N, C-alpha and C positions, 0 to 999 in steps of 0.2 A: 514418400508420404505426400498426399495432396493436402495443402494447408490453405485456410481462408483466414483473412484479416477482416474482422467485422467492425464496422464503424471506425474508419481510419483517420477521421479528423482529430481524434484525441491527441493531445500533446505528447503523451508517452510513446506513441507509435514509432517515431524515428529511432528510438533507443533499441528497438527490436530488429530493425531492417538489416543491418550489416551482418548479424549473426545468422539470420534466416538466409541471406544471399550466399553466405560462405558455406552452408551446409549442403553438400551434394546429394544427401539422402532425402532432401525435402524440396518441394516446389510449391510456391505460392501461386494458386490457380485462380483464386477469386478475392475481390476486394469490394467491400460495401462502404459507402459514405454518403449519407443522405444530404450533406451540405455541399458535396462535390468540390470541396476545396483541396484536400490532400489526397483523396483516394484515387482520382484519375491518374495522377502522377505516379503514385505507387504501383497501380495496376500496369502502367506502361513500363516501368522499371523491371517488373518481374514477368512481363508478357502474360499477364492475368486479365480475367474478364472483370469489368467494373460494374457494380450494381448500385443503383440509387436507393434500394430498399433491401435491407438485410434478409427480410423474409423471402424475397425472390431468389436471393443467393442460396439460402438454406434449402429451399424447395427444389432448386435446379441442379445444384452441384452434388457430386459424390465426394464426400470429404473424409479424410482420415484424422483431421485435427483442425481446431480453430483457435485463434487468438482473438478474445473478445474485449472490446473497448466500448466506446459510446457514452451517451449520457447516463447518469446514475439511475434515472427513472426508467430507462430502457433495459437495464442489465438483467433484471429478474426475468422479464419475458424472453429475452434472448437465450438466457441460461435454461429456462424451463423447456424451450423449443429444442435446444441441442440435446438436453438430457432425454427428451421424448424420442428423438430420432437416433439416439445411442451414439452420439458424436462426442468424443473426448475433447476437452478444451482447457484453456487457461483463461481466466478473467481477471481483469484489473479490479483492484479494490475501488469502492466498497462493496461491489457486486449487488447492490440494491440500495433502497432508501432507509433501510433500518435493519437492526439485528433480527427482527422477527422474519423478514424476507430472507436474509442470509441463512438463518437456521432452517427455514423451510427448504431452501436449495440444498443445504448440506444433508438434510434428511432424505430428500428425493434422489440425490446423486448416490448416496449410500445404498438406498433400496434398489436402485436400478444398476448398481455397481459401475457407475460411469466415473472415469478419471477427470477431476476437476483441479487444477493447480491455481494458486493465487501468488502473485509476486510480492510476498513478504521478503524483500530483497536482502535484508540484513542476515537472514538465515544462510545466505550464500556468501557472506562476507568474511574477510579476514578479521574484521572488527570483532565479531562475536567470538572468534577463536581466541583472540588476544584477551578480550575481557573474561572469558570463561577460565583462562588460565590464571587470573589474578586471585579468584576467590571461588569457593564452592557456593551452591545456591543459598544455603542457610546463612552464610557469612555476610551477604550483602545486607546493608542496613538502610541505605537511602540512595536515591538517584534523582538527578535533575537534568532535564533535556530542554534545549531551546532550538526550535526549528522555524525560523522566520523566512518565508520565501518572498519573492518579488511582489511588486504591487499588482492589483487586480487588472490593470491595463494589459498584462501579458496574456490573460485569457481572452480578451478582446482581439489582441494581435494574432492569437492562435486560432481564431474563429471558433472559440469555445465560450461564448458569452453566457450559455446556459449555466456555467459554474457560478454565476452570480445570482442565479434564480433558485431560491430554496425549494421550490416545488419540483424542480428538475435535478437539482444536485443533492438535496437532502440537508445540506449544511455547508459551512465554508471551510475555514482553515482547520477546524477540529476534525471534521469528516475526511478532509483531504491529506492532512499532514500528520496528525497524532497517531495514526495507525502504526507507523513504522516504530515510533518511540515506545508505544505500549507493547508492541511485539518484542522489542529488545528487553524491556523490563520483565515480561513474562518468561522469555527464554532464560534469562539469567537467574531469576529468583525461583522459578518453578512453583510459585505459590499463588493460588487463586486470589484475585483482587476481591476484597470484601466490601469496600465502600469507596465512593467517589464524590468529590465536590468540585465545582467549576464556576467560573465567571467568565463572561465574554463582552467584547466591545463590538458594537454594530454602528454603521454609519450609513443610513438608508439613502443619503444623497449619492452614495458610491455604489451600493449593492444591496441585495436582499439577504445577504448571508453575513455571518461574523467575519470580522477582518483581524481579530486578535482573540485568543483564548488562553486561559490558564486553568489547569486541572490538577487535583491532587488525588492520588490513588493510595490506598491502604490495604495491605494483603492480610491474609489469615494469620501469617507469621509475624506480623507487626512491621513489615518493611513499608517504607514511604517513597513515593515517587512523585515529582512535579513535572509537568509538561507545558511548556509555552509554545504556541504556534501562532502564526500571523502571516498576513499579506501586506506587510509594512516595510519590507526592506526596499531600498531604492532600486529603481530599474536602471538598466544600461551599464551595470557593473560587471567586471570579470568574474567575480566570485558568485554572483546571482543570488545568494542567500546566506543566512547565518545558520550553521548547524553546529552546535556546541553542547557539551554535557560535562557533568562531574558525577562521580559515583563513589560512595564510601562503603567500606567493609571493615570487618574485623582484622583483615590481612593487610589492607592497604588502601590507598586513595588514588583514584584515576581522574585526570582532566584531559579534555581534548585541547590540542594546540593547533597552530597553523599547519604544522607538518605531520601531525598524527596524535600520539598519546604521550602523556607524562604520568608515569606510575610511581608512587612513593610507598615504600614498605614501612609498616609500623614497626616491624622487628629491627630493621637496621637503619631506618631514616634515609636510606639511599633512594635517590630518584633515578629512574631509567627513562630515557627519551626514545620512543619507537616511532619510526617513520611509517606513515600509513596514509593512503588517499582516503579521505572521508567524503568525497563526492559520491553521493548515492547513485548517480546515473550510470557509473561504470559497472554496477552489479546486474543490469538488465540483460546483458549478453550472456552472463553466467546463468541467469534463470532460464532464458530461452533454450540454452544448451542442455541444462539439467532436465528441463521439462520434456524435451523431445526424447532424450535418453531413457527417462523414466517410462514414458508411455510406450516406446518401442520395446523396452525391456519388461513390460507388464508389471512395473513396480507402482506402489502407491506414490502420490506426489509428495515432494519434500515439504511443501506447505500448501494447505488447501482451505476448504470451506469450514472445517471444524475450528481451526485456529482463528480464521476470520470471524466466525460467529462469536466467539468469546470476545474478540476485540470490539466488534460492533455493539455488543451488549454493554460494554463498558462506556463506549461513546454515547449511546442512547441515554444512559443514566447521567452522564456529564451534561447533556442538554436539558434533562429534567432537573438537575441541580441548579443550573443557570436560571431556569424559569422560576425557581422558588428562592432566588437571592443567594444562591451559593451553598444551600443546605446539603450536608452530607447525606447521600442516598446509599442504601444497601443494594448490592447486585443480586437480583432474583434469578435463580437458575432452576431449570426443570428438575 
């Protein structure tokens, strides 16, 4: 397979490279990077051609698959172009600036029958398997997630200062980090989110986007979930971030620990400690592997634009709620 990496300056790109390099069935033949920061080195590593403009890459190369990154305000145009050329691809979240854009991409990809995968990486994780074994969908009552990443300076260090510009990124920590937590909540409960409320903290001396957010979701089945996200964790630490959670069900209670999970049964009162790596970065290699297997086997992606569309609708409503002082807002669906 001839593979392209489109807009390689994105900070997630290094998480894909080892798996791509280890797979003898694929070859990275082209890399684009308009910033020329990370792309030239990656192109050299794979013996690929480097392009300063992704459009030139797509117009020049014959491709079997592409991994799409780049600024959030570029993603829609890149995706539309690839779909138009019939090229299957994987695209980083959020795949656009709004749920409206992502929904349009989902409809276009479906109509053209183009494979589009999205790295909703918890779907590839042992975590979801363990949590799914604790309770059935209807038994979950409440969930709480905290995903606080390092300071905004890390985006400057990674040559991704556009992440601090709302016109290019769409939003801050809510757009960037809440996606994964919403995905877990939806996978476990299986119930559509009915309403959302949210509040955010912004510091315009630091950035144009929110640096902390808290949102509450309410499902049609009455389940509740709160998600805190932020760019307020100290930099230069070994752990890099706080990712923690607690989940309650009629069967038991689950808490994250330093080493994994603590599961307490309501029936017995017994607590089980399960060792599990909660570092989300480790799942990207699994995503790359599954993605390429699925497209080569002519299977649908394990996670794609329809799932991301629902998540982005929720995030859009969260921003709307914050603009009105945290008022609960209903999710409008077609």
